[in-house]
C-alpha positions as CSV (number, residue, x, y, z in Angstrom):
1,M,55.9,35.1,3.6
2,R,56.0,31.6,2.3
3,R,53.2,30.5,0.1
4,V,51.5,27.3,0.8
5,P,51.3,25.3,-2.6
6,L,47.7,25.0,-3.8
7,A,47.4,20.9,-4.1
8,I,48.9,20.8,-0.5
9,L,46.2,23.2,0.5
10,V,43.3,21.2,-1.2
11,L,44.2,18.0,0.3
12,S,44.7,19.8,3.6
13,I,40.8,21.2,3.4
14,L,39.6,17.9,2.0
15,G,41.0,16.1,4.9
16,W,39.5,18.8,7.4
17,A,36.2,17.9,6.0
18,D,36.4,14.1,5.9
19,S,37.3,14.3,9.8
20,S,34.5,16.4,10.2
21,L,32.2,14.3,8.3
22,D,33.8,11.3,10.5
23,A,33.4,13.5,13.7
24,R,29.8,14.4,13.0
25,R,28.9,10.6,12.0
26,D,30.3,9.2,15.2
27,A,28.4,11.7,17.1
28,A,25.0,10.7,15.2
29,L,25.7,7.4,15.7
30,K,26.2,7.4,19.6
31,A,22.9,9.9,19.9
32,V,20.7,7.4,17.3
33,N,21.7,4.4,19.3
34,A,21.1,5.8,22.7
35,C,17.8,6.8,21.5
36,I,17.2,2.9,20.4
37,R,18.1,1.7,23.7
38,R,16.2,4.0,25.5
39,N,13.0,3.7,23.3
40,E,11.3,6.6,24.3
41,V,10.7,9.5,21.5
42,S,10.5,12.4,24.6
43,S,13.7,11.2,25.8
44,R,16.7,13.3,26.0
45,E,18.5,11.0,23.3
46,C,15.8,11.1,20.8
47,K,15.1,14.9,20.7
48,K,16.9,15.5,17.6
49,L,16.8,12.1,16.2
50,N,15.6,13.4,12.6
51,A,18.5,15.9,12.7
52,N,21.0,12.8,13.6
53,L,19.4,10.6,10.9
54,Q,19.6,13.1,8.3
55,T,23.3,13.2,9.1
56,L,23.8,9.6,8.8
57,I,22.0,9.8,5.3
58,D,24.5,12.7,4.2
59,V,27.2,10.6,5.4
60,Y,26.1,7.6,3.3
61,N,25.3,10.1,0.2
62,H,29.2,11.1,0.6
63,G,30.1,7.4,0.2
64,D,30.3,5.9,3.6
65,K,27.5,3.1,3.5
66,T,29.0,1.3,6.9
67,V,25.7,3.7,8.2
68,L,23.3,1.7,6.3
69,P,22.3,-1.1,8.8
70,I,21.6,1.6,11.5
71,L,19.1,3.4,9.0
72,F,17.5,0.2,8.3
73,K,16.4,0.5,11.5
74,F,13.9,3.3,10.6
75,T,11.6,2.2,8.0
76,Y,9.9,5.5,7.5
77,L,12.7,6.7,5.5
78,T,11.1,5.9,2.4
79,E,12.5,8.6,0.4
80,F,15.8,7.4,1.3
81,Y,15.5,3.7,0.7
82,G,14.6,4.4,-2.8
83,D,17.5,7.0,-3.5
84,A,19.8,4.5,-2.1
85,L,18.5,1.5,-4.1
86,L,18.6,3.9,-7.2
87,S,22.2,4.7,-6.3
88,D,23.6,1.5,-5.8
89,P,21.2,-1.6,-6.3
90,E,23.8,-4.3,-5.7
91,W,25.1,-3.1,-2.4
92,F,21.5,-1.9,-0.9
93,L,20.2,-5.1,-2.1
94,T,23.0,-7.3,-0.7
95,A,22.7,-5.6,2.8
96,M,19.1,-5.9,2.7
97,S,19.4,-9.5,1.9
98,E,21.3,-10.0,5.3
99,L,18.7,-9.0,7.5
100,P,16.0,-11.2,8.9
101,E,13.1,-11.9,6.8
102,R,10.9,-9.8,8.8
103,N,12.9,-7.2,8.4
104,Q,13.3,-7.6,4.4
105,K,9.7,-7.5,4.4
106,D,9.8,-3.9,6.6
107,I,12.6,-2.2,4.3
108,A,10.5,-3.6,1.1
109,I,7.4,-2.0,2.0
110,G,9.7,1.1,2.8
111,V,11.5,0.9,-0.9
112,A,7.7,0.6,-2.1
113,G,7.0,4.2,-0.4
114,G,5.3,2.9,2.7
115,L,1.8,3.6,3.1
116,Y,1.2,6.1,0.8
117,G,3.4,4.6,-2.2
118,V,5.8,6.2,-4.1
119,R,5.4,10.3,-5.1
120,T,5.4,9.7,-9.0
121,R,4.8,7.7,-11.9
122,E,8.4,8.4,-13.4
123,R,9.9,7.2,-10.0
124,F,7.5,4.3,-10.0
125,D,8.6,3.2,-13.6
126,T,12.3,4.0,-12.5
127,I,12.4,1.7,-9.7
128,R,10.2,-1.1,-11.3
129,A,12.2,-1.6,-14.2
130,L,15.4,-1.5,-11.9
131,L,13.9,-4.3,-10.1
132,K,12.3,-6.4,-13.0
133,N,15.6,-6.2,-15.1
134,I,18.1,-7.7,-12.0
135,P,19.5,-10.8,-14.2
136,S,18.0,-14.2,-12.6
137,S,21.6,-15.2,-12.1
138,A,22.3,-12.7,-9.8
139,P,23.1,-13.2,-5.8
140,I,20.4,-10.5,-5.2
141,K,17.6,-12.0,-7.7
142,K,15.5,-13.2,-4.8
143,I,15.6,-9.9,-2.5
144,S,15.0,-8.0,-5.6
145,E,11.6,-10.2,-6.3
146,L,10.5,-9.6,-2.8
147,C,10.9,-5.7,-3.3
148,L,9.4,-6.0,-6.5
149,G,6.1,-8.0,-5.4
150,D,5.6,-5.3,-2.3
151,F,6.5,-2.3,-4.8
152,E,4.0,-3.4,-7.2
153,R,1.2,-4.0,-4.5
154,Q,1.9,-0.4,-2.8
155,N,1.6,1.4,-6.2
156,A,-1.1,-0.6,-8.2
157,S,-2.6,2.8,-9.0
158,F,0.2,3.2,-11.7
159,F,-0.7,0.5,-13.8
160,L,-4.0,-0.7,-13.3
161,S,-7.3,1.3,-13.3
162,Y,-9.3,-0.1,-11.0
163,F,-11.9,3.3,-11.3
164,P,-13.0,5.6,-13.9
165,P,-10.9,8.8,-13.7
166,Q,-12.5,11.3,-11.4
167,T,-14.3,8.8,-9.5
168,F,-13.3,10.2,-6.1
169,T,-13.1,14.0,-5.7
170,S,-12.3,14.9,-1.8
171,R,-8.9,16.2,-0.8
172,A,-8.4,12.4,0.1
173,A,-8.8,11.5,-3.5
174,D,-5.5,10.4,-4.4
175,F,-4.9,8.6,-1.1
176,Q,-8.0,6.8,-1.5
177,L,-7.5,5.7,-5.1
178,R,-4.0,4.3,-4.0
179,W,-5.6,2.6,-0.8
180,Y,-8.1,0.7,-2.7
181,S,-6.0,-0.2,-5.6
182,A,-3.5,-1.5,-3.3
183,D,-5.7,-3.9,-1.7
184,M,-7.9,-4.8,-4.8
185,Y,-4.5,-5.8,-6.3
186,A,-3.4,-7.7,-3.4
187,L,-6.6,-9.7,-3.2
188,G,-6.1,-10.6,-6.6
189,E,-8.7,-8.7,-8.2
190,R,-9.1,-7.6,-11.6
191,P,-10.8,-4.3,-12.6
192,L,-14.2,-4.3,-13.3
193,W,-14.1,-1.0,-15.2
194,P,-14.2,-0.6,-18.3
195,A,-17.4,-2.8,-18.1
196,S,-18.0,-5.6,-20.7
197,E,-21.5,-5.4,-22.5
198,H,-21.7,-8.9,-22.0
199,E,-20.6,-9.1,-18.0
200,T,-22.9,-8.6,-15.1
201,T,-21.0,-8.7,-11.6
202,Y,-21.3,-7.1,-8.2
203,R,-18.2,-6.9,-6.0
204,L,-17.8,-5.6,-2.4
205,T,-14.3,-5.0,-1.2
206,Y,-14.5,-4.9,2.5
207,L,-11.3,-2.6,4.2
208,P,-11.3,-2.8,7.8
209,A,-9.0,-0.9,10.0
210,F,-7.8,-3.8,12.0
211,S,-8.1,-6.9,10.3
212,D,-7.4,-8.1,6.7
213,P,-9.2,-7.4,3.7
214,T,-12.2,-9.6,2.1
215,V,-13.6,-9.3,-1.0
216,I,-17.1,-11.0,-2.1
217,T,-18.0,-11.3,-6.1
218,L,-21.3,-12.3,-7.6
219,I,-21.1,-13.0,-10.9
220,A,-23.7,-14.3,-13.8
221,S,-22.5,-16.6,-16.5
222,P,-23.7,-16.2,-20.0
223,G,-26.2,-19.0,-19.5
224,G,-27.8,-16.8,-16.7
225,E,-26.4,-18.9,-13.4
226,W,-25.5,-17.2,-10.6
227,R,-22.2,-17.8,-8.3
228,I,-20.4,-16.0,-5.3
229,A,-17.0,-16.6,-4.1
230,I,-15.2,-14.8,-1.6
231,K,-11.6,-14.5,-0.9
232,A,-9.4,-12.8,1.9
233,I,-5.9,-11.8,2.1
234,G,-3.8,-14.1,4.1
235,K,-2.0,-13.4,7.6
236,D,1.4,-13.1,5.5
237,R,-0.1,-10.2,3.4
238,E,1.7,-12.6,0.6
239,T,-1.2,-14.6,-0.4
240,T,-4.9,-14.6,-1.0
241,T,-7.6,-17.4,0.4
242,L,-10.4,-18.5,-1.7
243,E,-12.5,-19.2,1.3
244,G,-15.6,-20.6,-0.9
245,T,-17.0,-20.5,-4.2
246,A,-21.3,-21.3,-4.4
247,P,-24.1,-21.3,-7.1
248,M,-26.9,-18.7,-6.1
249,S,-30.5,-19.4,-6.7
250,R,-32.6,-16.5,-8.5
251,E,-34.5,-16.0,-5.3
252,Q,-31.1,-15.0,-3.4
253,V,-29.6,-13.1,-6.3
254,T,-33.4,-11.3,-6.6
255,R,-33.3,-10.1,-2.6
256,F,-29.8,-8.6,-3.2
257,L,-30.8,-6.5,-6.4
258,G,-34.0,-5.8,-4.7
259,L,-31.5,-4.0,-1.8
260,L,-29.5,-2.0,-4.2
261,D,-32.8,-1.0,-6.1
262,R,-34.1,0.3,-2.8
263,A,-30.4,1.9,-2.3
264,H,-30.9,3.6,-5.5
265,F,-27.4,2.1,-6.2
266,W,-27.2,3.0,-10.1
267,T,-27.7,6.6,-9.1
268,M,-26.8,7.4,-5.4
269,P,-23.2,9.6,-4.9
270,T,-20.5,7.6,-5.0
271,E,-19.1,8.7,-1.5
272,L,-20.3,11.3,1.1
273,P,-18.3,13.7,2.6
274,T,-18.1,11.8,6.3
275,A,-16.1,8.8,7.2
276,G,-14.5,7.4,10.7
277,T,-10.7,6.6,11.4
278,D,-11.6,3.2,12.1
279,G,-14.3,0.9,11.2
280,A,-14.2,-0.4,7.4
281,E,-14.9,1.2,3.9
282,W,-17.3,-0.6,2.0
283,I,-16.5,-0.5,-1.7
284,M,-19.5,-1.9,-3.9
285,E,-19.0,-2.2,-7.8
286,G,-21.5,-3.4,-10.3
287,T,-21.3,-3.9,-14.1
288,E,-24.4,-4.5,-16.0
289,G,-24.8,-4.5,-19.8
290,G,-21.8,-1.9,-20.4
291,K,-22.7,0.5,-17.4
292,Y,-20.1,0.3,-14.4
293,R,-20.9,1.7,-10.9
294,A,-18.9,2.1,-7.7
295,V,-19.9,3.3,-4.3
296,V,-17.9,3.8,-1.4
297,R,-19.5,3.9,2.3
298,W,-17.5,4.0,5.8
299,C,-19.4,1.8,7.9
300,P,-22.8,2.1,6.4
301,D,-25.9,2.2,9.0
302,I,-23.7,2.0,11.8
303,E,-25.9,4.9,13.2
304,R,-29.2,5.7,12.2
305,Q,-29.0,6.9,8.4
306,S,-31.4,7.2,5.5
307,D,-33.6,4.3,3.9
308,E,-30.8,4.5,1.1
309,Q,-27.9,3.9,3.2
310,T,-29.8,1.3,5.5
311,A,-30.7,-0.7,2.2
312,F,-27.1,-0.6,0.7
313,A,-25.6,-1.7,4.3
314,E,-28.0,-4.7,4.1
315,A,-27.0,-5.4,0.4
316,G,-23.6,-6.0,1.6
317,R,-24.3,-8.1,4.9
318,L,-26.4,-10.3,2.7
319,L,-23.5,-10.8,0.5
320,F,-21.2,-12.0,3.3
321,E,-24.2,-14.4,4.5
322,L,-24.8,-15.8,1.0
323,A,-21.1,-16.4,0.5
324,G,-21.0,-18.4,4.2
325,H,-19.9,-15.3,6.3
326,R,-22.7,-13.7,8.4
327,H,-21.8,-10.1,9.2
328,G,-23.3,-8.4,11.9
329,R,-24.9,-4.8,12.6
330,G,-21.3,-3.6,13.3
331,C,-19.0,-2.3,10.9
């Protein structure tokens, strides 16, 4: 029996492997495209969508980058986007820059880890450094800056400490910290913690489920004068709009502080165990004489609650009123 030379055997095996991979790619592409055309997750073509997408990811990782445009259509593939960016930044960002602007934004948010952000500080530091170090002269500089902006917004808790450690202790604490920090950063707000000995500030960050976040800040100057300002995130999620700033009278400030006293703001629990899925989060922060306090409530006073909860809700609504934006009894 004649022996087949080892080199020929190896080449034959590699050729068969490449052929098999190409066949798997073609089958996966056909099924994914059929699913996209049907636009029905329950359809026959979509039942193996995740498996087919994983096949395309495997194909990409083996060097076939022609499948990237189809993978760009599934913006929840956040882990893959980050890996692909790290493995070949120029290819990934160039392909991304060829998409329509709306789709570029979707991919940028995917690179940032989506709603939850990236998993670890190490991954955050690695991707952030890569994006920041793209040379200014590079054709991909503009798209890298788009990615960097969303990346820092979604992961602001990795480099800004808006709250003291262990402020939130529920099972959702990590998600809360990431969510609140991302929106506060997007609003252009700085951390109030640690508190200055010489600064007195109260800030309400209002995070609704179905509209844009708003922040209202009441601050005392060294001379004792008070001013209030209100900002909101623009519809493009890229800008903040200063909707107004105005001086406050001593009577107005006294009324607000009286409501916080009724609520026992400085000693009330930071958070309560109950929360809803819609509505809004109200984050009230205060600094005075070097002290810092944060209290978070979901839809305070939307139902019958304690006197303290009612006073807390009235204090928040009063800030809206003083800023020129009346807030009704709803959440």
